[in-house]
Structure formats: structure tokens, C-alpha cells
PQR file with spaces between the fields and no chain letter, atoms N, CA, C, O and H, PARSE charges and radii, in Angstrom:
ATOM       1  N    MET     1       3.076    1.969   19.201 -0.4000 1.5000
ATOM       2  CA   MET     1       3.928    1.668   18.382 -0.0000 2.0000
ATOM       3  C    MET     1       4.761    2.679   17.214  0.5500 1.7000
ATOM       4  O    MET     1       4.235    3.639   16.651 -0.5500 1.4000
ATOM       5  N    SER     2       5.718    2.362   17.073 -0.4000 1.5000
ATOM       6  CA   SER     2       5.926    3.586   15.681 -0.0000 2.0000
ATOM       7  C    SER     2       5.279    2.898   13.921  0.5500 1.7000
ATOM       8  O    SER     2       4.662    1.858   13.689 -0.5500 1.4000
ATOM       9  H    SER     2       6.146    1.582   17.530  0.4000 1.0000
ATOM      10  N    GLN     3       5.589    3.619   13.296 -0.4000 1.5000
ATOM      11  CA   GLN     3       5.282    2.843   11.945 -0.0000 2.0000
ATOM      12  C    GLN     3       6.405    2.152   10.864  0.5500 1.7000
ATOM      13  O    GLN     3       7.538    2.531   10.568 -0.5500 1.4000
ATOM      14  H    GLN     3       6.089    4.464   13.485  0.4000 1.0000
ATOM      15  N    PRO     4       5.768    1.208   10.489 -0.5600 1.5000
ATOM      16  CA   PRO     4       7.609    0.592    9.802  0.2800 2.0000
ATOM      17  C    PRO     4       8.049    2.226    8.603  0.5500 1.7000
ATOM      18  O    PRO     4       7.404    3.247    8.365 -0.5500 1.4000
ATOM      19  N    ALA     5       9.219    1.806    8.201 -0.4000 1.5000
ATOM      20  CA   ALA     5      10.118    2.735    7.772 -0.0000 2.0000
ATOM      21  C    ALA     5       9.438    2.867    6.144  0.5500 1.7000
ATOM      22  O    ALA     5       9.284    4.000    5.688 -0.5500 1.4000
ATOM      23  H    ALA     5       9.743    0.977    8.395  0.4000 1.0000
ATOM      24  N    ILE     6       9.229    2.218    5.698 -0.4000 1.5000
ATOM      25  CA   ILE     6       8.587    2.126    4.973 -0.0000 2.0000
ATOM      26  C    ILE     6       7.118    3.054    4.714  0.5500 1.7000
ATOM      27  O    ILE     6       7.112    3.962    3.883 -0.5500 1.4000
ATOM      28  H    ILE     6       9.354    1.297    6.068  0.4000 1.0000
ATOM      29  N    ILE     7       6.019    2.742    5.443 -0.4000 1.5000
ATOM      30  CA   ILE     7       4.875    3.752    6.058 -0.0000 2.0000
ATOM      31  C    ILE     7       5.955    5.227    5.863  0.5500 1.7000
ATOM      32  O    ILE     7       5.935    6.013    4.916 -0.5500 1.4000
ATOM      33  H    ILE     7       6.024    2.004    6.118  0.4000 1.0000
ATOM      34  N    GLU     8       6.616    5.258    6.765 -0.4000 1.5000
ATOM      35  CA   GLU     8       7.120    6.816    7.040 -0.0000 2.0000
ATOM      36  C    GLU     8       7.424    7.419    5.280  0.5500 1.7000
ATOM      37  O    GLU     8       7.234    8.597    4.979 -0.5500 1.4000
ATOM      38  H    GLU     8       6.632    4.619    7.534  0.4000 1.0000
ATOM      39  N    ALA     9       7.725    6.772    4.658 -0.4000 1.5000
ATOM      40  CA   ALA     9       8.603    7.722    3.685 -0.0000 2.0000
ATOM      41  C    ALA     9       7.560    7.868    2.864  0.5500 1.7000
ATOM      42  O    ALA     9       8.035    8.229    1.787 -0.5500 1.4000
ATOM      43  H    ALA     9       7.879    5.814    4.902  0.4000 1.0000
ATOM      44  N    PHE    10       6.041    7.758    2.759 -0.4000 1.5000
ATOM      45  CA   PHE    10       5.243    8.332    1.718 -0.0000 2.0000
ATOM      46  C    PHE    10       4.456    9.099    2.903  0.5500 1.7000
ATOM      47  O    PHE    10       3.332    9.486    2.584 -0.5500 1.4000
ATOM      48  H    PHE    10       5.656    7.465    3.634  0.4000 1.0000
ATOM      49  N    LEU    11       4.870    9.372    4.202 -0.4000 1.5000
ATOM      50  CA   LEU    11       3.701    9.974    4.772 -0.0000 2.0000
ATOM      51  C    LEU    11       3.381   11.556    4.130  0.5500 1.7000
ATOM      52  O    LEU    11       2.341   12.150    3.845 -0.5500 1.4000
ATOM      53  H    LEU    11       5.784    9.057    4.461  0.4000 1.0000
ATOM      54  N    GLU    12       4.888   11.914    4.059 -0.4000 1.5000
ATOM      55  CA   GLU    12       4.541   13.682    3.049 -0.0000 2.0000
ATOM      56  C    GLU    12       3.973   13.594    1.936  0.5500 1.7000
ATOM      57  O    GLU    12       4.080   14.569    1.191 -0.5500 1.4000
ATOM      58  H    GLU    12       5.733   11.431    4.290  0.4000 1.0000
ATOM      59  N    LEU    13       3.216   12.440    1.482 -0.4000 1.5000
ATOM      60  CA   LEU    13       2.862   13.145    0.155 -0.0000 2.0000
ATOM      61  C    LEU    13       1.075   13.328    0.739  0.5500 1.7000
ATOM      62  O    LEU    13       0.415   12.817    1.644 -0.5500 1.4000
ATOM      63  H    LEU    13       3.130   11.648    2.087  0.4000 1.0000
ATOM      64  N    GLN    14       0.723   14.660   -0.685 -0.4000 1.5000
ATOM      65  CA   GLN    14      -0.473   14.440   -0.723 -0.0000 2.0000
ATOM      66  C    GLN    14      -1.001   13.740   -1.163  0.5500 1.7000
ATOM      67  O    GLN    14      -0.488   13.080   -2.066 -0.5500 1.4000
ATOM      68  H    GLN    14       1.259   15.075   -1.420  0.4000 1.0000
ATOM      69  N    ASP    15      -2.565   13.476   -0.672 -0.4000 1.5000
ATOM      70  CA   ASP    15      -4.105   12.448   -0.748 -0.0000 2.0000
ATOM      71  C    ASP    15      -4.157   13.018   -2.228  0.5500 1.7000
ATOM      72  O    ASP    15      -3.548   14.088   -2.241 -0.5500 1.4000
ATOM      73  H    ASP    15      -2.982   14.013    0.061  0.4000 1.0000
ATOM      74  N    PRO    16      -4.680   12.685   -3.525 -0.5600 1.5000
ATOM      75  CA   PRO    16      -4.909   13.720   -4.519  0.2800 2.0000
ATOM      76  C    PRO    16      -6.974   12.641   -4.564  0.5500 1.7000
ATOM      77  O    PRO    16      -7.860   12.951   -5.360 -0.5500 1.4000
ATOM      78  N    ARG    17      -7.104   11.478   -3.469 -0.4000 1.5000
ATOM      79  CA   ARG    17      -8.259   11.211   -4.101 -0.0000 2.0000
ATOM      80  C    ARG    17      -9.064   11.958   -2.812  0.5500 1.7000
ATOM      81  O    ARG    17      -8.681   12.304   -1.694 -0.5500 1.4000
ATOM      82  H    ARG    17      -6.384   11.226   -2.823  0.4000 1.0000
ATOM      83  N    ARG    18     -10.456   12.045   -3.563 -0.4000 1.5000
ATOM      84  CA   ARG    18     -11.852   11.998   -2.888 -0.0000 2.0000
ATOM      85  C    ARG    18     -11.627   11.907   -1.235  0.5500 1.7000
ATOM      86  O    ARG    18     -10.492   11.567   -0.904 -0.5500 1.4000
ATOM      87  H    ARG    18     -10.767   11.765   -4.471  0.4000 1.0000
ATOM      88  N    ARG    19     -12.476   12.144   -0.278 -0.4000 1.5000
ATOM      89  CA   ARG    19     -12.496   11.795    0.843 -0.0000 2.0000
ATOM      90  C    ARG    19     -13.256   10.552    1.019  0.5500 1.7000
ATOM      91  O    ARG    19     -13.039    9.513    1.642 -0.5500 1.4000
ATOM      92  H    ARG    19     -13.398   12.420   -0.547  0.4000 1.0000
ATOM      93  N    ALA    20     -14.187   10.968    0.299 -0.4000 1.5000
ATOM      94  CA   ALA    20     -15.305    9.370    0.130 -0.0000 2.0000
ATOM      95  C    ALA    20     -14.897    8.037   -0.613  0.5500 1.7000
ATOM      96  O    ALA    20     -15.541    6.990   -0.691 -0.5500 1.4000
ATOM      97  H    ALA    20     -14.362   11.812   -0.207  0.4000 1.0000
ATOM      98  N    GLY    21     -13.266    8.449   -1.306 -0.4000 1.5000
ATOM      99  CA   GLY    21     -13.300    7.291   -2.217 -0.0000 2.0000
ATOM     100  C    GLY    21     -12.137    6.307   -0.916  0.5500 1.7000
ATOM     101  O    GLY    21     -11.644    5.182   -0.999 -0.5500 1.4000
ATOM     102  H    GLY    21     -12.743    9.299   -1.243  0.4000 1.0000
ATOM     103  N    GLN    22     -12.073    7.139   -0.051 -0.4000 1.5000
ATOM     104  CA   GLN    22     -10.969    6.371    1.062 -0.0000 2.0000
ATOM     105  C    GLN    22     -11.113    5.767    1.968  0.5500 1.7000
ATOM     106  O    GLN    22     -11.375    6.343    3.025 -0.5500 1.4000
ATOM     107  H    GLN    22     -12.473    8.053    0.017  0.4000 1.0000
ATOM     108  N    ARG    23     -10.958    3.860    1.892 -0.4000 1.5000
ATOM     109  CA   ARG    23     -10.593    3.216    2.676 -0.0000 2.0000
ATOM     110  C    ARG    23      -9.377    3.289    3.703  0.5500 1.7000
ATOM     111  O    ARG    23      -9.488    3.085    4.912 -0.5500 1.4000
ATOM     112  H    ARG    23     -10.745    3.392    1.034  0.4000 1.0000
ATOM     113  N    HIS    24      -8.543    3.517    3.231 -0.4000 1.5000
ATOM     114  CA   HIS    24      -6.913    3.122    3.702 -0.0000 2.0000
ATOM     115  C    HIS    24      -6.562    4.211    3.194  0.5500 1.7000
ATOM     116  O    HIS    24      -7.298    4.924    2.511 -0.5500 1.4000
ATOM     117  H    HIS    24      -8.452    3.683    2.249  0.4000 1.0000
ATOM     118  N    THR    25      -5.190    4.486    3.533 -0.4000 1.5000
ATOM     119  CA   THR    25      -4.490    5.850    4.051 -0.0000 2.0000
ATOM     120  C    THR    25      -2.983    5.384    2.552  0.5500 1.7000
ATOM     121  O    THR    25      -2.380    4.392    2.141 -0.5500 1.4000
ATOM     122  H    THR    25      -4.592    3.907    4.088  0.4000 1.0000
ATOM     123  N    LEU    26      -3.053    6.795    2.296 -0.4000 1.5000
ATOM     124  CA   LEU    26      -1.919    6.374    0.667 -0.0000 2.0000
ATOM     125  C    LEU    26      -0.990    5.916    1.164  0.5500 1.7000
ATOM     126  O    LEU    26      -0.502    4.908    0.653 -0.5500 1.4000
ATOM     127  H    LEU    26      -3.543    7.601    2.630  0.4000 1.0000
ATOM     128  N    PRO    27      -0.398    6.497    2.358 -0.5600 1.5000
ATOM     129  CA   PRO    27       1.140    5.908    2.583  0.2800 2.0000
ATOM     130  C    PRO    27       0.888    4.449    2.969  0.5500 1.7000
ATOM     131  O    PRO    27       1.909    3.790    2.775 -0.5500 1.4000
ATOM     132  N    LEU    28      -0.246    3.634    3.506 -0.4000 1.5000
ATOM     133  CA   LEU    28      -0.188    2.212    3.600 -0.0000 2.0000
ATOM     134  C    LEU    28      -0.846    1.618    2.533  0.5500 1.7000
ATOM     135  O    LEU    28      -1.234    0.551    3.009 -0.5500 1.4000
ATOM     136  H    LEU    28      -1.076    4.169    3.664  0.4000 1.0000
ATOM     137  N    CYS    29      -1.326    1.685    0.986 -0.4000 1.5000
ATOM     138  CA   CYS    29      -1.760    1.711   -0.394 -0.0000 2.0000
ATOM     139  C    CYS    29       0.003    2.083   -0.467  0.5500 1.7000
ATOM     140  O    CYS    29       0.730    1.299    0.143 -0.5500 1.4000
ATOM     141  H    CYS    29      -1.011    2.552    0.599  0.4000 1.0000
ATOM     142  N    LEU    30       0.569    3.089   -1.096 -0.4000 1.5000
ATOM     143  CA   LEU    30       1.907    2.740   -1.507 -0.0000 2.0000
ATOM     144  C    LEU    30       2.942    1.396   -0.898  0.5500 1.7000
ATOM     145  O    LEU    30       3.360    0.430   -1.536 -0.5500 1.4000
ATOM     146  H    LEU    30      -0.021    3.726   -1.591  0.4000 1.0000
ATOM     147  N    ALA    31       3.182    1.774    0.684 -0.4000 1.5000
ATOM     148  CA   ALA    31       3.462    0.818    0.800 -0.0000 2.0000
ATOM     149  C    ALA    31       3.638   -1.285    0.384  0.5500 1.7000
ATOM     150  O    ALA    31       4.405   -2.234    0.228 -0.5500 1.4000
ATOM     151  H    ALA    31       2.843    2.558    1.203  0.4000 1.0000
ATOM     152  N    LEU    32       2.123   -0.777    0.416 -0.4000 1.5000
ATOM     153  CA   LEU    32       2.056   -2.123   -0.169 -0.0000 2.0000
ATOM     154  C    LEU    32       1.868   -2.671   -1.456  0.5500 1.7000
ATOM     155  O    LEU    32       1.782   -3.872   -1.713 -0.5500 1.4000
ATOM     156  H    LEU    32       1.500   -0.006    0.542  0.4000 1.0000
ATOM     157  N    PHE    33       1.799   -1.582   -2.375 -0.4000 1.5000
ATOM     158  CA   PHE    33       2.370   -1.826   -3.941 -0.0000 2.0000
ATOM     159  C    PHE    33       3.553   -2.166   -4.125  0.5500 1.7000
ATOM     160  O    PHE    33       3.912   -3.100   -4.842 -0.5500 1.4000
ATOM     161  H    PHE    33       1.868   -0.607   -2.166  0.4000 1.0000
ATOM     162  N    THR    34       4.621   -1.060   -3.167 -0.4000 1.5000
ATOM     163  CA   THR    34       5.728   -0.888   -3.371 -0.0000 2.0000
ATOM     164  C    THR    34       6.064   -2.244   -2.694  0.5500 1.7000
ATOM     165  O    THR    34       6.691   -2.963   -3.472 -0.5500 1.4000
ATOM     166  H    THR    34       4.329   -0.301   -2.584  0.4000 1.0000
ATOM     167  N    LEU    35       5.848   -2.795   -1.522 -0.4000 1.5000
ATOM     168  CA   LEU    35       6.139   -4.440   -1.247 -0.0000 2.0000
ATOM     169  C    LEU    35       5.652   -5.542   -2.523  0.5500 1.7000
ATOM     170  O    LEU    35       6.547   -6.253   -2.979 -0.5500 1.4000
ATOM     171  H    LEU    35       5.338   -2.211   -0.890  0.4000 1.0000
ATOM     172  N    ALA    36       4.531   -5.659   -2.981 -0.4000 1.5000
ATOM     173  CA   ALA    36       4.555   -6.091   -3.446 -0.0000 2.0000
ATOM     174  C    ALA    36       5.162   -6.170   -5.033  0.5500 1.7000
ATOM     175  O    ALA    36       4.793   -7.135   -5.702 -0.5500 1.4000
ATOM     176  H    ALA    36       3.803   -5.081   -2.611  0.4000 1.0000
ATOM     177  N    ILE    37       5.865   -5.415   -5.506 -0.4000 1.5000
ATOM     178  CA   ILE    37       6.420   -5.161   -6.816 -0.0000 2.0000
ATOM     179  C    ILE    37       7.379   -5.615   -6.298  0.5500 1.7000
ATOM     180  O    ILE    37       7.828   -6.566   -6.937 -0.5500 1.4000
ATOM     181  H    ILE    37       6.165   -4.631   -4.962  0.4000 1.0000
ATOM     182  N    ALA    38       8.116   -5.290   -5.095 -0.4000 1.5000
ATOM     183  CA   ALA    38       9.604   -5.775   -4.475 -0.0000 2.0000
ATOM     184  C    ALA    38       9.555   -7.505   -4.481  0.5500 1.7000
ATOM     185  O    ALA    38      10.540   -8.220   -4.659 -0.5500 1.4000
ATOM     186  H    ALA    38       7.751   -4.517   -4.575  0.4000 1.0000
ATOM     187  N    ALA    39       8.201   -7.961   -4.249 -0.4000 1.5000
ATOM     188  CA   ALA    39       8.584   -9.274   -3.732 -0.0000 2.0000
ATOM     189  C    ALA    39       8.073  -10.343   -5.907  0.5500 1.7000
ATOM     190  O    ALA    39       7.805  -11.490   -6.264 -0.5500 1.4000
ATOM     191  H    ALA    39       7.400   -7.380   -4.105  0.4000 1.0000
ATOM     192  N    GLY    40       8.231   -8.989   -6.593 -0.4000 1.5000
ATOM     193  CA   GLY    40       7.632  -10.126   -7.672 -0.0000 2.0000
ATOM     194  C    GLY    40       6.497  -10.090   -8.561  0.5500 1.7000
ATOM     195  O    GLY    40       6.281  -10.958   -9.408 -0.5500 1.4000
ATOM     196  H    GLY    40       8.448   -8.057   -6.303  0.4000 1.0000
ATOM     197  N    ASN    41       5.658   -8.914   -8.329 -0.4000 1.5000
ATOM     198  CA   ASN    41       4.643   -9.396   -8.698 -0.0000 2.0000
ATOM     199  C    ASN    41       4.274   -8.211   -9.583  0.5500 1.7000
ATOM     200  O    ASN    41       4.424   -7.056   -9.185 -0.5500 1.4000
ATOM     201  H    ASN    41       5.834   -8.209   -7.642  0.4000 1.0000
ATOM     202  N    LYS    42       3.668   -8.583  -11.092 -0.4000 1.5000
ATOM     203  CA   LYS    42       3.320   -7.864  -12.044 -0.0000 2.0000
ATOM     204  C    LYS    42       2.189   -7.108  -12.589  0.5500 1.7000
ATOM     205  O    LYS    42       1.651   -8.206  -12.730 -0.5500 1.4000
ATOM     206  H    LYS    42       3.547   -9.522  -11.416  0.4000 1.0000
ATOM     207  N    GLY    43       1.422   -6.387  -12.976 -0.4000 1.5000
ATOM     208  CA   GLY    43       0.119   -6.145  -13.047 -0.0000 2.0000
ATOM     209  C    GLY    43      -0.713   -5.980  -11.489  0.5500 1.7000
ATOM     210  O    GLY    43      -0.302   -6.281  -10.369 -0.5500 1.4000
ATOM     211  H    GLY    43       1.859   -5.494  -12.861  0.4000 1.0000
ATOM     212  N    PHE    44      -2.215   -5.301  -11.969 -0.4000 1.5000
ATOM     213  CA   PHE    44      -2.767   -5.006  -10.842 -0.0000 2.0000
ATOM     214  C    PHE    44      -3.353   -6.586  -10.380  0.5500 1.7000
ATOM     215  O    PHE    44      -3.364   -6.698   -9.154 -0.5500 1.4000
ATOM     216  H    PHE    44      -2.549   -5.056  -12.880  0.4000 1.0000
ATOM     217  N    LEU    45      -3.791   -7.699  -11.043 -0.4000 1.5000
ATOM     218  CA   LEU    45      -4.151   -8.729   -9.981 -0.0000 2.0000
ATOM     219  C    LEU    45      -3.020   -9.307   -9.600  0.5500 1.7000
ATOM     220  O    LEU    45      -3.259  -10.470   -9.273 -0.5500 1.4000
ATOM     221  H    LEU    45      -3.782   -7.608  -12.039  0.4000 1.0000
ATOM     222  N    ALA    46      -1.851   -9.024   -9.486 -0.4000 1.5000
ATOM     223  CA   ALA    46      -1.245  -10.137   -9.148 -0.0000 2.0000
ATOM     224  C    ALA    46      -0.692   -9.193   -8.143  0.5500 1.7000
ATOM     225  O    ALA    46      -0.576   -9.736   -7.045 -0.5500 1.4000
ATOM     226  H    ALA    46      -1.656   -8.080   -9.752  0.4000 1.0000
ATOM     227  N    ILE    47      -0.457   -8.422   -8.160 -0.4000 1.5000
ATOM     228  CA   ILE    47      -0.411   -7.082   -7.002 -0.0000 2.0000
ATOM     229  C    ILE    47      -1.790   -7.673   -6.150  0.5500 1.7000
ATOM     230  O    ILE    47      -1.948   -8.525   -5.276 -0.5500 1.4000
ATOM     231  H    ILE    47      -0.552   -7.980   -9.052  0.4000 1.0000
ATOM     232  N    GLY    48      -2.452   -6.989   -6.697 -0.4000 1.5000
ATOM     233  CA   GLY    48      -4.384   -7.653   -5.767 -0.0000 2.0000
ATOM     234  C    GLY    48      -4.314   -8.594   -4.816  0.5500 1.7000
ATOM     235  O    GLY    48      -4.681   -8.472   -3.647 -0.5500 1.4000
ATOM     236  H    GLY    48      -2.324   -6.297   -7.407  0.4000 1.0000
ATOM     237  N    ASP    49      -3.767   -9.677   -5.404 -0.4000 1.5000
ATOM     238  CA   ASP    49      -3.378  -11.430   -5.265 -0.0000 2.0000
ATOM     239  C    ASP    49      -2.721  -11.602   -3.861  0.5500 1.7000
ATOM     240  O    ASP    49      -3.123  -12.343   -2.964 -0.5500 1.4000
ATOM     241  H    ASP    49      -3.469   -9.777   -6.353  0.4000 1.0000
ATOM     242  N    TRP    50      -1.253  -10.487   -3.835 -0.4000 1.5000
ATOM     243  CA   TRP    50      -0.345  -10.726   -2.910 -0.0000 2.0000
ATOM     244  C    TRP    50      -0.682  -10.055   -2.120  0.5500 1.7000
ATOM     245  O    TRP    50      -0.675  -10.644   -1.040 -0.5500 1.4000
ATOM     246  H    TRP    50      -0.927   -9.885   -4.564  0.4000 1.0000
ATOM     247  N    ILE    51      -1.146   -8.618   -2.020 -0.4000 1.5000
ATOM     248  CA   ILE    51      -1.293   -8.283   -1.088 -0.0000 2.0000
ATOM     249  C    ILE    51      -2.458   -8.654    0.013  0.5500 1.7000
ATOM     250  O    ILE    51      -2.232   -8.823    1.211 -0.5500 1.4000
ATOM     251  H    ILE    51      -1.152   -8.139   -2.898  0.4000 1.0000
ATOM     252  N    LEU    52      -3.999   -8.767   -0.740 -0.4000 1.5000
ATOM     253  CA   LEU    52      -4.365  -10.283   -0.014 -0.0000 2.0000
ATOM     254  C    LEU    52      -4.471  -11.668    0.737  0.5500 1.7000
ATOM     255  O    LEU    52      -5.183  -12.015    1.680 -0.5500 1.4000
ATOM     256  H    LEU    52      -4.183   -8.629   -1.713  0.4000 1.0000
ATOM     257  N    ALA    53      -3.601  -12.283    0.062 -0.4000 1.5000
ATOM     258  CA   ALA    53      -2.801  -13.247    0.783 -0.0000 2.0000
ATOM     259  C    ALA    53      -1.323  -13.174    2.015  0.5500 1.7000
ATOM     260  O    ALA    53      -0.964  -14.003    2.852 -0.5500 1.4000
ATOM     261  H    ALA    53      -3.023  -12.002   -0.704  0.4000 1.0000
ATOM     262  N    THR    54      -0.836  -12.020    1.703 -0.4000 1.5000
ATOM     263  CA   THR    54      -0.121  -11.487    2.576 -0.0000 2.0000
ATOM     264  C    THR    54      -0.403  -10.702    3.627  0.5500 1.7000
ATOM     265  O    THR    54       0.377  -10.402    4.531 -0.5500 1.4000
ATOM     266  H    THR    54      -1.127  -11.346    1.023  0.4000 1.0000
ATOM     267  N    THR    55      -2.108  -10.196    3.441 -0.4000 1.5000
ATOM     268  CA   THR    55      -2.736   -9.444    4.659 -0.0000 2.0000
ATOM     269  C    THR    55      -3.906  -10.314    6.191  0.5500 1.7000
ATOM     270  O    THR    55      -4.146  -10.057    7.371 -0.5500 1.4000
ATOM     271  H    THR    55      -2.741  -10.440    2.707  0.4000 1.0000
ATOM     272  N    LYS    56      -4.398  -11.634    4.937 -0.4000 1.5000
ATOM     273  CA   LYS    56      -5.108  -12.233    5.303 -0.0000 2.0000
ATOM     274  C    LYS    56      -4.979  -12.888    6.982  0.5500 1.7000
ATOM     275  O    LYS    56      -4.593  -14.050    6.850 -0.5500 1.4000
ATOM     276  H    LYS    56      -4.203  -11.843    3.978  0.4000 1.0000
ATOM     277  N    ASN    57      -5.128  -12.622    8.205 -0.4000 1.5000
ATOM     278  CA   ASN    57      -5.436  -12.720    9.302 -0.0000 2.0000
ATOM     279  C    ASN    57      -5.947  -14.344    9.606  0.5500 1.7000
ATOM     280  O    ASN    57      -6.324  -14.672   10.731 -0.5500 1.4000
ATOM     281  H    ASN    57      -5.441  -11.678    8.313  0.4000 1.0000
């Protein structure tokens, strides 16, 4: 299965985070942040709430 285009758009970026602090890939994080902001969320708490609500299975 191929990755969504929004994740592919961020694949070329280098991840500045230390390896020990990485739970999720940088492209996935950036894609989720971008989608949350595009959905009208402003601020860390609103973005975090949107991501939690959107990704619950």
C-alpha cells in the first residue's frame, strides 16, 4: 500500500530529533499537524485534541 501524498511531501526532510525521542516518524507528525491546522485548529492543545479524536480506532 502506498503512502498518502501528504506524507510523501515530507519524506525528504531530515529529522533533527534525537533517536531516543522518536515515537513517530517526522513525515507522519508533520502531516498530522498540517491536517489539524487545515481543519481550523489553532494552538497546541486544539491540535493535540484533534489528532487524538481523529486517530482513535
